[in-house]
C-alpha positions in Angstrom: 0.1 0.0 0.0 2.8 2.4 0.8 4.3 1.8 -2.7 0.9 2.6 -4.3 0.7 5.8 -2.2 4.2 6.8 -3.4 3.2 6.3 -7.0 0.0 8.3 -6.5 2.0 11.2 -4.9 4.6 11.1 -7.8 1.9 11.1 -10.5 -0.2 13.8 -8.8 2.7 16.2 -8.0 4.3 15.8 -11.4 1.2 16.7 -13.2 -0.1 19.6 -11.0 3.3 21.3 -11.4 3.2 21.1 -15.2 2.8 24.4 -17.0 0.0 22.9 -19.1 -2.0 22.1 -15.9 -1.6 25.6 -14.5 -2.5 27.2 -17.8 -5.7 25.1 -18.4 -6.7 25.6 -14.7 -6.7 29.4 -15.3 -7.9 29.3 -18.9 -10.8 26.9 -18.4 -12.7 29.1 -15.8 -12.0 32.2 -17.9 -13.6 30.6 -21.0 -16.6 29.2 -19.1 -17.2 32.5 -17.2 -16.9 34.4 -20.6 -19.9 32.3 -21.8 -22.0 33.9 -19.0 -20.5 37.3 -18.8 -20.2 38.2 -22.5 -24.0 38.2 -23.1 -24.5 40.5 -20.0 -21.7 42.8 -21.4 -23.5 42.8 -24.8 -26.7 43.7 -23.0 -25.1 46.8 -21.5 -23.9 47.8 -25.0 -27.4 47.3 -26.5 -28.7 50.3 -24.6 -27.1 52.6 -27.1 -29.7 54.9 -28.6 -30.6 54.1 -32.2 -32.6 56.6 -34.4 -34.7 55.1 -37.2 -36.3 57.2 -40.1 -39.7 56.0 -41.3 -41.3 56.5 -44.7 -44.9 55.1 -44.6 -46.6 55.5 -47.9 -49.6 53.6 -46.7 -50.3 55.9 -43.7 -51.5 52.9 -41.7 -48.4 52.8 -39.4 -48.0 56.5 -38.4 -47.4 56.7 -34.7 -47.5 52.9 -34.2 -43.7 52.6 -33.7 -43.2 53.6 -30.0 -40.0 55.2 -28.7 -38.0 53.6 -25.9 -34.7 54.0 -24.2 -32.8 52.4 -27.0 -34.8 53.2 -30.1 -36.3 56.5 -31.5 -38.5 56.8 -34.5 -39.1 59.9 -36.7 -41.4 60.1 -39.7 -40.4 61.5 -43.0 -42.7 62.9 -45.8 -40.1 62.9 -48.6 -39.9 60.3 -51.4 -37.7 57.2 -50.9 -35.1 58.3 -53.4 -34.2 61.5 -51.7 -34.6 59.9 -48.3 -31.9 57.2 -49.2 -29.6 60.0 -50.5 -29.9 62.0 -47.3 -29.7 58.8 -45.1 -26.1 58.0 -46.1 -25.0 61.4 -44.7 -27.2 61.3 -41.6 -26.4 59.7 -38.3 -29.5 57.6 -38.3 -29.2 54.0 -37.5 -31.6 52.7 -40.2 -34.3 53.8 -42.7 -37.6 51.9 -42.7 -39.6 52.1 -46.0 -43.2 50.8 -46.2 -44.3 51.0 -49.8 -48.0 51.6 -50.7 -50.0 48.6 -52.1 -53.0 48.9 -54.3 -55.4 46.1 -53.4 -53.8 44.3 -50.4 -52.8 45.4 -46.9 -49.1 46.2 -46.5 -47.3 43.0 -45.4 -43.7 43.9 -46.4 -41.2 46.7 -45.8 -37.6 47.5 -46.6 -35.1 48.3 -43.8 -32.0 50.2 -45.1 -28.9 50.4 -42.8 -25.2 51.2 -42.9 -24.3 47.9 -41.2 -25.8 44.7 -40.1 -29.2 45.4 -38.5 -29.8 44.5 -34.8 -32.2 41.4 -34.7 -34.3 43.0 -31.9 -34.9 46.0 -34.0 -35.9 44.0 -37.0 -38.1 41.7 -34.8 -39.8 44.6 -33.2 -40.6 46.3 -36.6 -42.0 43.0 -37.9 -44.1 42.5 -34.8 -45.6 45.9 -34.9 -46.4 45.7 -38.5 -47.9 42.2 -38.0 -50.2 43.5 -35.1 -51.2 46.5 -37.1 -52.2 44.4 -40.2 -54.2 42.2 -37.8 -56.1 45.2 -36.5 -56.8 46.4 -40.0 -58.1 42.9 -41.0 -60.3 42.8 -37.9 -61.7 46.3 -38.6 -62.5 45.2 -42.2 -64.2 42.1 -40.8 -66.2 44.1 -38.4 -67.4 46.4 -41.2 -68.4 43.3 -43.2 -70.5 42.0 -40.4 -72.0 45.4 -40.0 -71.5 45.6 -36.3 -74.4 47.4 -34.5 -73.6 50.9 -33.0 -75.2 49.7 -29.8 -72.5 47.1 -29.3 -70.3 49.5 -27.3 -67.3 47.5 -28.3 -64.3 49.2 -29.9 -61.7 47.4 -32.0 -59.3 47.5 -29.1 -61.8 45.9 -26.9 -62.3 43.1 -29.3 -58.6 42.6 -29.8 -58.0 42.4 -26.1 -60.8 40.0 -25.7 -59.5 37.6 -28.3 -55.9 37.5 -27.1 -54.9 34.3 -25.1 -51.8 33.7 -23.2 -51.1 30.0 -22.5 -48.9 29.1 -19.5 -48.4 25.4 -18.7 -47.0 24.6 -15.3 -45.5 21.1 -14.7 -46.3 19.5 -11.3 -44.7 16.3 -10.0 -46.8 14.2 -7.7 -44.8 12.1 -5.3 -45.5 8.6 -4.1 -47.3 10.1 -1.0 -49.3 12.5 -3.0 -47.0 15.5 -2.4 -47.0 18.0 -5.2 -43.9 19.6 -6.3 -43.4 22.0 -9.3 -40.8 20.7 -11.8 -38.8 22.4 -14.4 -38.1 20.0 -17.3 -35.9 22.6 -19.2 -33.6 23.0 -16.2 -33.4 19.2 -15.8 -32.5 18.8 -19.5 -29.7 21.5 -19.4 -28.3 20.2 -16.1 -28.4 16.6 -17.3 -26.7 17.3 -20.6 -24.1 19.5 -19.0 -23.2 16.9 -16.4 -23.1 14.1 -18.9 -20.9 15.9 -21.4 -18.6 17.0 -18.6 -18.1 13.4 -17.5 -17.5 12.3 -21.1 -15.0 15.1 -21.5 -13.1 14.3 -18.3 -13.0 10.5 -18.9 -11.5 11.0 -22.4 -9.1 13.7 -21.2 -7.7 12.0 -18.1 -8.0 8.4 -19.3 -6.0 9.3 -22.4 -3.3 10.8 -20.1 -3.0 7.4 -18.3 -2.5 5.8 -21.7 0.1 8.3 -22.8 2.0 8.1 -19.6 2.3 4.3 -19.8 3.5 4.6 -23.4 6.0 7.2 -22.5 7.5 5.2 -19.6 7.5 2.1 -21.7 9.3 3.6 -24.8 11.8 5.4 -22.5 12.6 2.2 -20.7 11.9 3.9 -17.4 9.4 1.1 -16.7 12.2 -1.5 -16.3 13.6 0.5 -13.4 10.2 1.1 -11.8 9.1 -2.6 -12.1 12.2 -3.7 -10.3 10.8 -1.9 -7.2 7.0 -2.3 -7.5 4.6 -4.9 -8.9 2.9 -4.0 -12.3 -0.5 -4.0 -10.6 0.7 -1.4 -8.0 2.1 0.8 -10.6 -1.1 0.7 -12.7 -3.3 1.5 -9.7 -1.0 4.2 -8.5 -0.9 5.8 -11.9 -4.7 5.6 -12.4 -5.5 7.0 -8.9 -2.9 9.8 -9.1 -4.2 11.1 -12.5 -7.8 10.7 -11.3 -6.9 13.0 -8.3 -5.4 15.5 -10.7 -8.8 15.5 -12.6 -10.8 16.1 -9.4 -8.4 18.9 -8.3 -8.8 20.7 -11.7 -12.5 20.2 -11.7 -13.0 21.6 -8.2 -10.7 24.6 -9.1 -12.7 25.2 -12.2 -16.0 25.3 -10.2 -14.6 27.6 -7.6 -12.8 30.0 -10.0 -15.6 30.1 -12.5 -18.1 30.9 -9.7 -15.9 33.7 -8.4 -15.3 35.2 -11.8 -19.0 35.1 -12.8 -20.1 36.6 -9.5 -17.6 39.5 -9.8 -18.3 40.0 -13.5 -22.0 40.0 -13.2 -21.9 42.4 -10.2 -19.7 44.9 -12.2 -21.9 44.8 -15.2 -25.3 44.7 -13.4 -24.7 48.3 -12.1 -24.4 49.5 -15.7 -27.6 47.9 -16.9 -30.6 50.2 -16.2 -33.7 48.3 -15.1 -35.8 50.2 -17.7 -38.1 49.1 -20.4 -35.3 48.1 -22.8 -33.7 45.7 -20.4 -37.0 44.2 -19.5 -37.9 43.7 -23.1 -34.5 42.0 -23.8 -35.3 39.6 -20.9 -38.7 38.9 -22.4 -37.5 38.3 -25.9 -34.9 35.8 -24.6 -37.1 34.0 -22.1 -40.3 33.7 -24.0 -39.5 34.2 -27.7 -41.2 37.6 -27.8 -39.7 40.6 -29.3 -38.7 43.8 -27.5 -41.3 46.5 -26.7 -44.1 44.0 -27.3 -46.0 44.6 -24.1 -48.8 47.2 -24.0 -47.6 49.2 -21.1 -44.8 49.5 -18.5 -46.9 48.0 -15.7 -47.5 44.8 -17.6 -43.9 44.7 -18.6 -42.7 45.0 -14.9 -45.2 42.3 -13.8 -44.0 39.8 -16.5 -40.3 40.6 -15.7 -40.9 40.0 -12.1 -42.7 36.7 -12.7 -39.9 35.5 -14.9 -37.3 36.4 -12.3 -39.1 34.5 -9.7 -39.4 31.5 -12.1 -35.7 31.5 -12.6 -35.0 31.7 -8.8 -37.5 28.8 -8.2 -35.9 26.8 -11.0 -32.5 27.2 -9.5 -33.8 26.4 -6.0 -35.4 23.2 -7.3 -32.0 21.7 -8.1 -30.7 19.4 -5.3 -27.1 20.5 -5.5 -25.7 18.1 -2.8 -27.2 15.1 -4.7 -26.1 16.3 -8.1 -22.5 17.0 -6.9 -22.3 13.7 -5.0 -23.6 11.7 -7.9 -21.3 13.5 -10.3 -18.2 12.8 -8.2 -19.1 9.1 -7.8 -19.9 8.5 -11.5 -17.0 10.5 -12.6 -14.6 8.8 -10.2 -15.6 5.2 -11.0 -16.3 5.8 -14.6 -12.8 7.3 -14.9 -11.2 4.4 -13.0 -13.0 1.8 -15.2 -11.8 3.5 -18.5 -8.4 4.5 -17.2 -7.7 0.8 -16.3 -8.6 -0.2 -19.9 -6.6 2.8 -21.3 -3.6 1.7 -19.2 -3.9 -1.8 -20.6 -4.0 -0.5 -24.2 -0.9 1.7 -23.5 1.0 -1.2 -22.1 0.3 -3.4 -25.1 1.7 -1.0 -27.8 5.0 0.8 -28.5 3.6 4.1 -29.8 0.4 6.1 -29.7 -0.1 5.5 -33.4 -0.6 1.7 -32.7 -3.4 2.3 -30.2 -6.1 3.1 -32.8 -7.2 -0.6 -33.4 -7.6 -1.0 -29.6 -9.2 2.4 -28.8 -12.2 2.0 -31.0 -14.0 -0.7 -28.8 -13.3 1.4 -25.8 -14.5 4.8 -27.3 -17.6 3.4 -28.9 -19.7 3.1 -25.7 -18.8 6.6 -24.6 -19.6 8.0 -28.1 -22.9 6.0 -28.2 -23.8 7.5 -24.8 -23.6 11.0 -26.1 -25.5 10.0 -29.3 -28.3 8.4 -27.2 -28.4 11.4 -24.9 -31.3 13.1 -26.9 -33.5 10.0 -26.7 -32.8 9.6 -22.9 -33.8 13.2 -22.3 -37.1 12.7 -24.3 -37.9 9.5 -22.3 -35.7 9.4 -19.1 -37.8 6.7 -17.6 -38.0 4.5 -20.7 -36.3 1.1 -21.3 -33.5 2.5 -23.5 -32.6 5.0 -20.7 -32.8 2.4 -18.0 -30.5 -0.2 -19.7 -28.0 2.4 -20.9 -27.9 3.8 -17.2 -27.2 0.3 -15.9 -24.5 -1.0 -18.2 -21.2 0.1 -16.6 -19.6 1.3 -20.0 -22.4 3.8 -20.5 -23.8 4.4 -17.1 -21.5 7.3 -16.0 -22.8 9.5 -18.8 -26.4 8.3 -19.1 -27.2 8.1 -15.4 -26.0 11.7 -14.9 -28.3 12.8 -17.7 -31.3 10.9 -15.9 -30.7 12.0 -12.4 -32.0 15.6 -12.7 -35.3 14.1 -14.0 -35.7 11.9 -11.0 -34.5 8.3 -10.8 -35.8 5.7 -8.4 -33.2 4.9 -5.7 -33.1 1.2 -6.4 -32.1 1.9 -10.0 -29.3 4.3 -8.8 -28.0 1.7 -6.3 -28.1 -1.0 -9.0 -26.2 1.3 -11.4 -23.6 2.2 -8.8 -23.1 -1.4 -7.7 -22.7 -2.6 -11.3 -20.3 0.3 -12.0 -18.1 -0.6 -9.1 -18.2 -4.3 -10.2 -17.4 -3.3 -13.7 -14.4 -1.3 -12.5 -13.1 -4.2 -10.4 -13.6 -6.6 -13.4 -12.0 -4.2 -15.8 -9.1 -3.7 -13.5 -8.5 -7.4 -13.1 -8.5 -7.9 -16.9 -6.4 -4.8 -17.5 -3.9 -6.0 -14.8 -3.4 -9.4 -16.7 -2.7 -7.5 -19.9 -0.6 -4.8 -18.2 1.8 -7.1 -16.4 2.7 -8.9 -19.7 2.5 -6.0 -22.2 4.5 -3.5 -20.0 7.8 -5.2 -20.8 6.9 -6.3 -24.4 8.9 -4.4 -27.1 9.0 -4.5 -30.8 6.1 -6.7 -31.4 2.8 -5.8 -33.1 0.1 -7.0 -30.8 -3.2 -8.4 -32.0 -6.5 -9.2 -30.3 -5.4 -12.9 -30.5 -2.2 -12.1 -28.6 -4.2 -10.1 -26.0 -6.5 -13.1 -25.5 -3.4 -15.3 -24.8 -2.2 -12.8 -22.2 -5.6 -12.9 -20.4 -5.3 -16.7 -20.2 -1.8 -16.7 -18.6 -1.9 -17.9 -15.1 -0.5 -15.7 -12.3 
């Protein structure tokens, strides 16, 4: 045991002192934090005032484009030719031209700009025109029906009465009848993120084990080491040491990313005014609506507040201790299982180029796990999800995808038990290949040769 601990210490300290480890430990959190901070920074820049000129030959849209913090509209009475000539010299952001139509309502327009048009601006114009055309169609319909003057209903009243907002809440009912609100979208994102992260770490650190074995073998360092320790002790020490390096880097990424995001959001949030433009941006991202779509500021504030509460509730619904605990378990034993197999492959070959024929059977289950992830998300309690989360070679990824959706405890225990058993079995098989292949030089190894090594008696 002391020898294994020495090997673990050597592998761990050698790798954490490497420049590549230090660079990736710093660069990783910066890249992940940038994914969160950059959109917030862009939101602070989106408050820049944009002025749009409007030429409405139809007259139907005069006064319908409302000003906000970020957009101002002014209407022109000149023809489009002279307007375009003056636009190139003006400081306006864009020129909106709505041509006159003879027999049909105006359903098209041209937006001239000096650079690529902001999608929120384009979406807002499209939405306002669409609503106005609907109003005109409804007015025409009312005239056709010859609505009575006694009806005391204006067009706006009818429009408000026919609007419908559909909001579907999902409630989970437990075995004891306890009701709990669920958030499938959050479960989907959390499950996919956890599964992909485990997939990434297994490949990253498992391949490091294989490269380390090949390097020591080709440099003949292994002959010196084997004189002091048993091959099995060397393999277990190398696998465990590199696994601890992976856990260290992951925990540092979590801590540093959280710190950077917290500081970054706090610094940018003071620059974002809680006005209509910001609220509208939140609405367009959260509900697929365009900016400035709500009828008044009171409704806008109400919707934004509800959305903020939903986000907070969704985050609070995540059982972080369970998620972190399950992630650490399935990452650790999934890594140990694959690292043992990677170590066996590394010991059987003389160069990394020779590993391709042996790597394919090992990588197929992991790749298949990612491919099947979309089906698992659609049916997390189905038979496909169940079996893929039970088989040790695919369970580290698939079970982490399923856990946010709620998995019965017997299935989790069964998956964990089989994964530990799979690790022990893989380690036993890998050790038989490792002890023979680690000192084998200059010979092209085939599957037939590996089978012979597995049958050798200790």
